[in-house]
TORNU-915922 format. One record per residue (C-alpha): x, y, z. Coordinates in steps of 0.2 Angstrom, whole numbers, plus 5000, padded with zeros to 4 digits. Example, Ala and Ser with C-alpha at 12.3 -4.5 7.8 and 13.67 -1.06 7.14 Angstrom:
2
506249785039506849955036
This chain:
502
460149693981461049733996460449894005461250064001461950084019462949934018463549984000464150154007465050084022465949964010466450113999466950214014468050064019468850064002469150234003470150204020471250074013471650183997472150344008473150234021472150294035471450114040472050054057473449934058473049754061473449684078475049584079473949424080472249404073472149224068472949094080473448974067473848804074475748754075475248594065473548514058473048394070471848314058473148284045474248204059472748084064472648044045474548004044474447894059473247784050474547734038475947714050476747564059476047554077477547624086477547794075475747794074475547804094476847954094475848044080474248024088475048094104475648254095473948274087473148264105474348394112473948514098472048484101472248524119473248674116471848734105470548714118469748564108469848464124468448334118469448304101471048284112470248164123469648054108471348064100472348014117471047884119471547804103473347784106474047614110475147684125476047514126476947574109477647724117479347744125479547784144479647974141478147984129477147864139477247984154476748134142475148024137474747994155474848174162473848234147472548094145472248094164471948284165470748274150469848114157469648204174468948364165467748244155467148164173467847984166468547904180468847734170469947834158470847904172471247744179471947684163472947834161473647824179474247634178475947714173476047734192476247534194477547524180478847614190479247744175480547874180479548034184479648184194478848194211477648314207477048214192476948064203475948164215474748224202474348054195474147984212472848124216471948084200471947894203471147924220469748034213469347904199469247764213468147864224467047924209466847744204466447694222465147824224464347824206462647764205462347614191461447754180461047934183459347964190458448134188456748084196456248174212455248054222454848174236453848294224453048154215451248164214451248334223450848514218452448624219451848774231453248834242454848884232456348964240457349074228459149104233460049234222461349364228460749544232462549614232464149574223464449564204462849444200461649564209461049654195460649504185459949424201458749574203458149564185457649374188456949404204455749554197455249434183454849294195453849404207452749484193452549314185451949254200450749394203449949374186449849184186449049184203449248994204449448974222451248974223452149044237454049114233455149164248456849244244458549214252460049334250461249214243462849334245462549314264462549134266463548984261462748844251462448744266461648884275460548924261459748754261459648734280458648904278457648844264457148694274456648804289455448894277454648724273455248754255454748614243456148654232457448784229457948894213459748954213461248974215461649084201463549084202464348964190465748914204464448864216463348764204465048664200465148634218463448564219463648454203465148374210464148314226463048144226461548234230460848414236459848414252458248494243457648474225458648614217458348714200460148804198460148944187461848914177462748764172464348694180466148674173466148494173465548384158464148314165463048334182463248194193462248264208460448184212458948314213459948454204459348524188460148664178459548784167460248944160460449054144461948954137462849024123463648844121461948774117461548924104463348874096462848684095461148734087461948834074463148694069461748574067460748704056462248744045462548554042460648534040460748674026461948574017463648664022465048554025466648674026466248824038467448974043467249034061467449214070467349224088468049344101469849324107469149294126468649154137466849164131467449154112468449014116467048914125465748954112466848924097467448754104465548704106465248744088466948664082466548504091464648484086465048524068466448394068465348264076464048274063465448264048465848444044467448524044468048704051469248764038469748924046469448984064469849154069469849234086469649424084470049574094468349664096469249824097470149804082469549834062468349704057469349684041470849594050469749454055468649444038470349444028470949294039469149204039468949214021470649194014470649354007472149383993472249553986470449623988469449453985469049313997469549143992468049033995468548873988468548784004467148894014465248884011464748964026465249084042464749054060464849214069464949254088464849444090464049584099462849704088464249844085465449724079464249604069463549754059465249784051465549604045464249584030464849754023466649704024466249534015465449624002466949733999467949573998466749503984465949373997464049453997463249283996464049184009462849124022463149194039462449094056462449194072461949174089460749284098462049394104462049504087460249554091459849704103458049644105457249804099456749874082458249974073457849954056459150084050460650014061460049834057460049864037461849804037461349624045460149594030460249404026461149354041460249204049460249204070459249124083458449214098457149174111455349184106455049334117456249424107455649374089453849334091453449364073454849244067454549124082452649094083451849214070451449354082451549414100449749354104450249164104451849194114452149074128451549174145450849304135450049414149451749424158452649464143451449604140451849684156453749644157453949714139453249874144454249894160455949814154457449894147457749784130459449734136458749644151457249564143458149404140458449394159456649434162456149284151457349184159456549214176454849174170455449004163456448974179454748994188453848884177455148744176455148754196453248714196453448554184454848474195453548364203453348274186454848284175454048234160453148404160454748484156455248394141454448494126453948644136453748794124454448934136454949114135456649074130456348914119455848744118456548644133457248474134457948384149459548274149459848124158461048214169459748354174460348484163458948574153459348624136458448754124458048744106457748914099456848984084457849054069457549214061458349314046458649504044457649574030457549754027458249774045456949674053456949484059455949384048455349204049456449064041455148934041455848794029457348694035458548684021457948864015459548904005459248753993460848663997460848473998461948374009
C-alpha cells in the first residue's frame, strides 16, 4: 500500500486538474529529436553504400545535436567517407574532427582532416579549423607515450608526510573549499598520523605559482585544484610538476598528464552506476527525466551512453523545467494518454532531481496509474537527514548515496563506517547539506596518503564510496544503494531484488 500522504497529494493534484487551476505547461517540456537516429542507422544497414553513408551522416548529426557525443562519434566513424559527395564529405570532416578532438582521439582527427589534401571546395574558416585540428593531432601523437602510466616513482616506497592543499579562499568556490579544508584539518587532527598539511590560497596564484610555492614548502604532493577549468588545463599537459590529486574532473574524455590523479563527487559516475543497476535488475526499456540545464544534459548523457552500451534502450528522454509542474514532465516521460500512463515500452524510470521536485514524482505517477514502475535515482534527491514525513512520498524509490549518508543501508550501522571517529565529530558539527563535501575532504586526505602505492587506492572503502583507479588517473566511486521505506532509507541487499530476469 502506498502511504496516505502520497494519496492525498494525488487527490489534490486531480482536484486542481478538474477545477482548471493547474498551471499551464511550458512551451517545451520534452525535446523530441527531429528524427530517430537509431532508426536511420538501422536503415543504413539495408542501403547501398552511397545512400548508407549519407544516412549515417544524418544520424551522426542528430546524435551530436542531442548531446550524445560518444554515439555521434561512433556513427561518424562508421561512415565510408569515400562514398560521400564533396559537400557531404566536408560536413562529415567538420563534424567527425570536432567529435574526435573532444574524445581526445588524434588518429580519428587525422582521418577526418585528410580532406585538406583532396582540395575540396571549402571556406577559409573551414580550412583554418581543419588545419588547426590536424596540427593538434600531429602534436598529440608526437608527445603521447606508448601507454598511460599512473605510477609515481618519486613517492614509491616512501610515506607521504608533507601535503600541500591548494584551494580558493575567495571567489565562487570558496564555500566548497572551506568545507573541504575543515574536513581535512579535522581528520588530520583525529588521525594523528604524522601528516603535515600546509595550505595555499589558490585564488591568489596561477597554477604554476601554486606548484612553485608547494615545492618551496617541500611538499611531497599537492591536493587541488578544485576548479574544473584548471583541472582541464592540467590534464592536457604531458605532466605536472608535483604528484597531484585534483578535486574535480576535467572536461576531456580522458586525462593524459603524468602524475595527475582526479577525484570528485561525480554525478556522471552515479548516472552510469544507475544504468548498470537498472540493467542488472532486468530492465531493458527506460524513460529518463533530467533537468533542462547543463548539469542535466551531462548526467542524462552519461546514463544514456552507459545504458545503450549494455544493450538497453532509452525510449523516452525528458528535460524538464524544475519550476514547472511535475505533471508536465511525467506525462511526456510515461506516454500519458487521457489520465493513464502507457508503459508498453517502458519498464523503469531514471530520475535526476533535487528533493523538492523528486518528492512530487511518485504521487504524480500514482495519479497516472503507474504506481509500480521502478524508479532509479541519484543521491541528489536525498537531503541526508531523517525527514520521515516529507520522504514518505519517495517510498519505493531506489537511490544511491555515500556510506556516510546512509550508514544503515550501506554497512549495517554507523559504528562500522569508514573513519568512524571523524564521522562522529563531523556529523555533530556539520550542516546536513555540506556533509557530502565533508566526506569528500576526508577521502581526499586518505587518497593522498596512499599515492605512494597506487594499489592501495583500488578497493579503498571510503566515506564517499568504494574507490577504483582508472588507467588515466581518474578515481571512480561505487556507491551503496538504498530504498525509501516508511520515509527512511533502507538496505537493498540482493542484486536483482525486483525479480526481473534479463
